C-alpha positions in Angstrom: 1.5 14.6 0.7 2.4 13.1 -2.7 0.1 10.9 -4.8 -2.7 11.9 -2.5 -5.5 10.0 -4.2 -8.7 10.6 -2.3 -6.8 11.5 0.8 -6.3 8.3 2.8 -3.1 9.4 4.5 -4.7 12.7 5.5 -7.8 11.0 6.8 -5.7 8.8 9.0 -3.4 11.6 10.2 -6.3 14.0 10.9 -7.8 11.4 13.3 -4.8 11.7 15.6 -5.9 13.1 18.9 -5.5 16.8 19.1 -4.9 17.1 15.3 -1.2 17.9 15.7 -0.4 17.6 11.9 -0.6 20.8 9.8 -1.0 19.9 6.1 1.2 22.2 4.0 1.0 20.6 0.5 -0.8 17.9 -1.4 -0.4 16.7 -5.0 -2.6 14.3 -7.0 -2.4 13.8 -10.7 -3.6 11.0 -12.9 -1.8 11.2 -16.2 -3.8 8.5 -18.0 -7.1 10.3 -18.1 -8.5 13.8 -18.8 -10.8 13.6 -15.8 -9.3 13.8 -12.3 -11.9 12.1 -10.0 -9.5 11.4 -7.2 -8.4 15.0 -7.0 -11.9 16.3 -7.3 -12.8 14.0 -4.3 -9.9 15.3 -2.3 -11.0 18.9 -3.0 -14.6 18.2 -2.1 -13.4 16.8 1.3 -10.6 19.2 2.1 -11.4 22.3 0.1 -9.7 24.4 -2.6 -6.3 25.7 -1.6 -3.2 27.0 -3.3 -1.2 24.1 -1.8 -3.5 21.5 -3.3 -2.1 20.9 -6.8 -3.3 18.8 -9.8 -0.4 18.8 -12.1 2.4 16.3 -12.9 4.6 16.2 -9.8 7.7 16.0 -12.1 6.9 19.6 -13.2 7.0 21.0 -9.6 10.2 22.8 -8.6 11.1 21.1 -5.3 12.7 24.4 -4.1 9.2 26.0 -4.3 7.6 23.4 -2.0 6.9 24.4 1.6 9.3 23.0 4.2 7.9 20.0 6.1 8.8 17.5 8.8 6.9 14.5 7.3 6.5 13.5 3.7 3.9 10.8 3.0 2.7 8.9 -0.1 1.6 5.7 -1.5 3.4 5.2 -4.8 3.3 2.5 -7.6 5.6 -0.5 -7.6 7.7 0.3 -10.7 11.1 -0.4 -12.2 13.5 1.5 -9.9 16.7 0.7 -11.8 19.2 3.5 -12.2 21.8 4.7 -14.7 24.6 7.1 -14.8 23.7 10.7 -15.7 24.9 12.0 -19.1 27.7 13.7 -17.3 29.0 10.4 -16.2 30.3 10.3 -12.7 28.3 13.2 -11.4 25.4 11.1 -10.3 22.7 8.7 -11.1 19.2 9.0 -12.5 16.1 6.9 -12.4 13.8 6.1 -15.3 11.4 8.9 -16.3 7.9 8.5 -14.9 8.9 6.3 -12.0 7.3 8.1 -9.1 9.7 7.0 -6.4 12.3 9.3 -7.9 10.0 12.3 -7.3 9.9 11.3 -3.6 13.7 11.1 -3.7 14.1 14.4 -5.5 11.9 16.2 -3.0 13.5 14.6 0.0 16.9 15.5 -1.3 15.9 19.1 -1.6 13.7 19.6 1.4 15.3 17.1 3.8 12.2 16.2 5.9 12.8 14.5 9.2 10.5 11.6 8.4 9.1 9.8 5.4 6.1 7.4 5.7 5.5 5.5 2.5 3.2 2.6 1.4 3.3 0.1 -1.4 2.2 -3.4 -2.3 4.2 -6.1 -0.6 5.6 -7.5 -3.8 7.9 -4.5 -3.9 10.2 -6.5 -1.6 10.7 -9.2 -4.3 10.6 -7.4 -7.6 11.7 -7.8 -10.2 11.5 -11.6 -10.7 14.8 -11.8 -12.6 16.7 -9.9 -9.9 14.9 -10.5 -6.7 14.9 -7.6 -4.3 16.7 -5.2 -6.6 14.0 -2.5 -6.6 13.7 -2.3 -2.9 17.5 -2.4 -2.5 17.7 0.6 -4.8 15.2 2.4 -2.7 17.0 1.6 0.5 20.4 2.6 -0.9 19.2 6.0 -2.2 17.4 6.8 1.0 20.6 5.8 3.0 22.6 8.2 0.8 20.3 11.0 1.8 21.1 10.3 5.4 18.0 8.2 6.4 17.6 5.1 8.5 14.8 3.0 7.1 12.4 0.5 8.8 9.7 -1.5 7.0 6.9 -3.8 7.9 4.4 -5.7 5.8 1.1 -5.3 7.7 -2.1 -7.2 7.2 -4.7 -4.7 8.5 -7.0 -7.5 9.7 -4.2 -8.8 12.1 -4.6 -5.5 14.0 -8.3 -5.3 14.2 -9.5 -3.9 10.9 -12.1 -5.2 8.5 -10.0 -6.1 5.5 -7.2 -8.7 5.0 -5.1 -6.1 3.1 -1.4 -6.7 3.1 0.8 -3.6 2.4 4.4 -2.7 3.1 4.8 0.5 5.1 8.2 2.2 5.0 9.3 4.6 7.7 12.5 6.5 7.1 13.9 9.0 9.6 16.9 11.2 9.2 19.9 10.1 11.3 20.2 13.7 12.6 16.9 13.5 14.4 16.8 12.6 18.1 15.1 9.3 17.1 17.8 8.6 14.5 20.5 9.3 17.0 19.0 6.8 19.5 18.8 4.2 16.8 22.4 4.7 15.8 23.3 3.5 19.3 21.7 0.1 18.4 24.1 -0.7 15.5 25.0 -4.3 16.0 21.6 -4.9 17.8 19.4 -4.6 14.8 17.0 -7.3 16.1 16.3 -5.1 19.1 15.1 -2.4 16.7 12.5 -4.9 15.1 11.3 -6.3 18.4 11.7 -3.6 21.1 12.9 -0.1 20.1 11.9 0.4 16.4 9.1 2.4 15.0 6.7 -0.5 14.4 7.6 -2.6 17.5 5.1 -1.2 20.0 2.3 -0.1 17.8 2.1 -3.3 15.8 3.3 -5.9 18.3 4.9 -9.1 17.1 5.7 -12.4 18.8 9.3 -12.9 20.0 9.8 -16.1 18.0 10.5 -15.9 14.3 9.6 -18.5 11.6 12.2 -21.3 11.5 11.5 -21.8 7.8 12.5 -18.2 7.1 15.4 -17.4 9.3 16.6 -13.8 9.8 19.1 -12.5 7.3 21.8 -9.8 7.7 23.9 -8.4 4.9 25.8 -5.4 3.7 24.1 -3.2 1.1 26.8 -2.0 -1.4 27.7 1.7 -1.2 27.5 2.1 -5.0 23.8 2.5 -6.0 24.6 1.6 -9.7 26.1 -1.7 -8.5 23.0 -2.3 -6.5 20.9 -1.7 -9.6 23.0 -3.7 -12.0 24.2 -6.6 -9.9 22.7 -6.9 -6.5 19.8 -9.1 -5.4 18.5 -9.9 -1.9 15.9 -11.8 -0.1 13.8 -9.5 2.1 11.5 -10.7 4.9 8.3 -8.9 6.0 10.1 -6.7 8.5 13.5 -5.1 8.6 15.8 -2.1 9.1 18.6 -0.5 7.1 21.0 1.4 9.4 24.2 2.5 7.7 25.1 -0.2 5.2 23.7 -3.0 7.3 20.4 -4.6 6.4 18.7 -6.8 9.0 15.5 -8.5 7.9 13.2 -11.0 9.7 9.9 -12.8 9.0 7.9 -11.6 12.0 4.6 -13.0 13.3 2.0 -10.5 14.5 0.3 -10.6 17.8 -3.2 -10.6 16.3 -6.2 -8.9 17.7 -9.8 -9.6 17.0 -10.8 -8.0 13.6 -14.0 -6.3 12.5 -15.9 -8.8 10.4 -17.4 -8.3 6.9 -20.8 -8.8 8.5 -20.3 -5.9 10.9 -19.7 -3.4 8.1 -22.8 -4.2 5.9 -25.4 -1.7 5.3 -29.2 -2.2 5.7 -31.9 -1.7 3.1 -29.5 -2.0 0.2 -30.7 -0.9 -3.3 -31.9 -3.6 -5.7 -29.1 -2.5 -8.1 -26.5 -4.4 -6.0 -28.2 -7.8 -6.0 -27.1 -10.5 -8.5 -29.4 -11.2 -11.4 -30.4 -14.9 -11.5 -32.9 -14.7 -14.3 -31.4 -12.7 -17.3 -29.2 -14.9 -19.5 -26.3 -13.0 -20.9 -24.3 -13.3 -24.1 -22.2 -16.1 -22.7 -25.3 -18.2 -21.9 -25.0 -17.6 -18.1 -26.9 -15.4 -15.7 -24.9 -13.0 -13.5 -25.3 -15.4 -10.6 -24.1 -18.4 -12.8 -21.1 -16.3 -13.9 -20.0 -15.7 -10.3 -20.5 -19.3 -9.4 -18.2 -20.3 -12.3 -15.6 -17.7 -11.6 -15.3 -18.5 -7.9 -15.5 -22.3 -8.3 -12.5 -24.7 -8.9 -11.3 -25.1 -12.5 -9.1 -27.4 -14.6 -8.8 -25.9 -18.1 -6.7 -27.3 -21.0 -4.6 -24.6 -22.5 -1.9 -24.3 -25.2 1.2 -22.0 -24.9 2.5 -19.9 -27.8 5.1 -22.6 -28.5 2.4 -25.3 -28.8 3.0 -26.8 -25.4 -0.2 -28.0 -23.9 -0.9 -27.8 -20.2 -3.7 -27.7 -17.6 -4.5 -24.5 -15.9 -5.9 -25.2 -12.4 -7.5 -22.9 -9.9 -8.9 -23.7 -6.5 -12.4 -22.7 -5.4 -13.2 -19.7 -3.2 -15.8 -19.2 -0.5 -19.1 -18.3 -2.2 -20.6 -16.2 -0.8 -17.9 -14.5 1.3 -18.1 -15.5 5.0 -19.6 -12.7 7.2 -17.8 -13.9 10.3 -14.4 -13.0 8.9 -12.8 -9.8 7.6 -13.2 -9.0 4.0 -10.6 -10.1 1.4 -8.2 -7.7 -0.2 -10.2 -5.3 -2.3 -9.0 -4.7 -5.8 -9.7 -1.9 -8.3 -12.1 -4.2 -10.2 -14.4 -4.6 -7.1 -18.1 -5.1 -8.1 -17.3 -6.0 -11.7 -17.9 -9.6 -12.9 -14.6 -11.1 -11.8 -13.3 -13.6 -9.3 -12.0 -11.1 -6.8 -15.4 -9.2 -6.3 -16.9 -9.7 -2.8 -20.3 -11.4 -2.9 -22.3 -11.5 0.3 -25.5 -13.0 1.4 -27.5 -10.1 2.6 -28.6 -10.7 6.2 -31.9 -8.9 5.7 -33.1 -10.5 2.5 -31.1 -13.8 2.3 -30.2 -12.9 -1.3 -26.7 -12.6 -2.9 -25.3 -9.2 -3.7 -22.2 -7.2 -4.3 -20.9 -4.9 -1.6 -22.0 -1.2 -1.9 -19.6 1.7 -2.3 -20.1 2.7 1.3 -19.2 -0.8 2.4 -16.1 -0.6 0.3 -15.3 2.7 2.1 -15.8 0.9 5.4 -13.4 -1.9 4.4 -10.7 0.8 4.2 -11.9 2.7 7.4 -13.0 5.8 5.5 -16.0 7.8 6.6 -19.3 6.8 4.9 -19.9 8.5 1.7 -16.3 9.7 1.3 -16.3 9.2 -2.5 -19.8 10.4 -3.2 -19.8 12.7 -6.3 -18.1 10.3 -8.7 -19.5 7.4 -10.6 -20.2 4.1 -8.8 -17.5 2.4 -10.8 -15.0 5.1 -9.9 -15.9 4.8 -6.2 -14.9 1.1 -6.2 -11.8 1.8 -8.1 -10.6 4.5 -5.6 -11.2 2.1 -2.7 -9.3 -0.6 -4.5 -6.3 1.8 -4.7 -6.6 3.1 -1.2 -5.1 2.1 2.1 -6.7 1.3 5.5 -6.7 4.7 7.1 -6.8 3.4 10.7 -3.3 2.0 10.2 -2.1 5.5 9.4 -3.7 6.9 12.5 -1.8 4.5 14.6 1.5 5.4 12.9 0.7 9.1 13.2 0.2 8.8 16.9 3.7 7.2 17.1 5.3 10.0 15.0 3.8 12.6 17.4 5.4 10.7 20.3 8.8 10.8 18.6 
């Protein structure tokens, strides 16, 4: 497990019936701070062990890592462009500090059967000046290691969870596995992989029809990764598969199930600390309640660009407070600070407006209550803003066991 955070992937996989997964290694390292609250949380929950490491993954010798069948990790959306190595034609290298290359380095050395990765869905479109380049580089480098790759953008609320959180999940499996061999027989029938035979098809069902505005696309991914990095761009849909050099991608429509609502995950007898202050005037002349009313309301603000061009910045209004009969919105790392994205609910017991609690933030991501206890309140929200919906991982883990 790479970039383990507070252990979301492990929480999800340990819920698989019979606990079939044996965890052999985890790494969590935050280079920007001296304190390591995420790692400390991981250790509190799973215990000290020699194979739980808190150092820069780039300093780990991949040869010394234990052999493993499944490599998991949620990694940042970064610049995945590549360049020739100093020795010229001997290979390529990615930019230093880009964490995907650590996944690539370890997969190249240890050759796990499966990789399960998670990222923000904008990965499919980045960078803006060469759409799809970064994801194309990822696909090409995994292909060159012998993997077939499937992906799906999943909104957790579409499949019954309490948060409208969209993330792209990437499942790669080596072509030498039994599953890989069965998929190779479907070359030329890539749509069948998306709808009927692929990894996501039965666990996250989709409708047979695709969006007419975004028709399926199929194209050849160049064999030269440097060419992909320097020249290639592509338009990726929310689902797809790379098998060999062929990419098939389609905008799929989920078969939605009834989600858990925000109202269903609220605590009772919440501390006064979480209620909005509607009496104390702050430096900006507004109370906390008035600040949120402004932030979440519609706006038309005159602005001037650096070149002197004047324009109107406009922003639509948001529901205020958040509706309790719908799933929560996507939680960000700034949750509970005074910003537009913070959830504000009308407490059913008191009828007053308040922020969600750290436990409610954990529930939005399907973590056990109190998972992040032991760190500051601010850190608890930050960790949940970075985390994934663990129940999705459980569903995927059950499928991996069946493979």
